[in-house]
C-alpha positions in Angstrom: 0.0 0.0 0.0 1.5 3.3 -1.0 -0.2 6.4 0.2 0.6 9.7 1.9 -1.5 8.5 4.8 -0.2 5.6 6.9 -2.4 2.5 6.9 -4.7 1.9 9.7 -4.2 -1.5 11.3 -7.0 -3.4 12.9 -7.0 -6.8 14.7 -10.2 -8.9 15.1 -9.8 -11.4 17.9 -12.3 -13.8 19.4 -13.4 -12.8 22.9 -12.4 -15.2 25.7 -15.9 -15.4 26.9 -17.1 -16.7 23.5 -19.5 -13.7 23.1 -18.4 -12.4 19.7 -15.1 -10.7 18.8 -13.0 -7.7 19.8 -12.0 -5.1 17.2 -8.7 -3.6 18.3 -6.8 -0.6 16.8 -4.8 2.4 17.8 -7.0 4.6 15.6 -10.2 3.8 17.4 -11.2 6.0 20.3 -11.7 2.9 22.6 -11.2 -0.7 22.3 -14.3 -1.7 20.5 -16.1 -4.9 21.5 -18.4 -6.3 18.8 -20.6 -8.4 20.9 -22.7 -10.0 18.3 -22.2 -13.7 18.3 -22.6 -16.2 15.5 -21.2 -16.2 12.0 -21.8 -12.4 11.4 -19.5 -11.2 14.3 -16.3 -11.2 12.1 -18.0 -9.8 9.0 -19.6 -7.0 11.1 -16.2 -6.2 12.6 -14.5 -6.1 9.2 -17.3 -3.8 7.8 -16.9 -1.5 10.8 -13.1 -1.3 10.3 -13.5 -0.5 6.6 -16.1 2.2 7.4 -13.8 3.7 10.1 -10.9 4.0 7.7 -12.7 4.9 4.5 -10.3 7.8 3.8 -7.1 5.8 4.7 -5.5 2.6 3.7 -6.3 -0.2 6.1 -5.0 -3.6 7.0 -7.5 -5.9 8.8 -6.2 -9.1 10.4 -8.4 -11.8 11.7 -7.0 -14.1 14.4 -8.2 -17.4 15.7 -8.4 -18.4 19.4 -4.7 -19.5 19.4 -3.4 -16.2 18.1 -2.8 -17.2 14.5 -3.7 -14.9 11.6 -6.4 -16.7 9.6 -7.3 -13.9 7.2 -6.0 -10.6 6.1 -8.0 -7.9 4.3 -6.5 -4.8 2.7 -8.4 -1.7 1.7 -7.2 1.3 -0.2 -8.8 4.5 1.1 -11.1 5.6 -1.7 -13.1 8.3 0.1 -12.6 11.6 -1.9 -13.7 15.0 -0.7 -15.5 17.2 -3.3 
């Protein structure tokens, strides 16, 4: 990714209490807990990370419960001001 803005980096990790996933990033105001369980929890976290960094490049890494990266998503910021 080449851009004037540094890429935002997000981590999506399963919660230890099995109630969804945590979305973690230095660019978010707080550590965001996405508490929806089931198969949509990871998809919802990815969508939120993409929305949060729509004007920046983003790298979104999805981890399994043992700490291994199981998926990586890259987005090039495409939000343009008029």
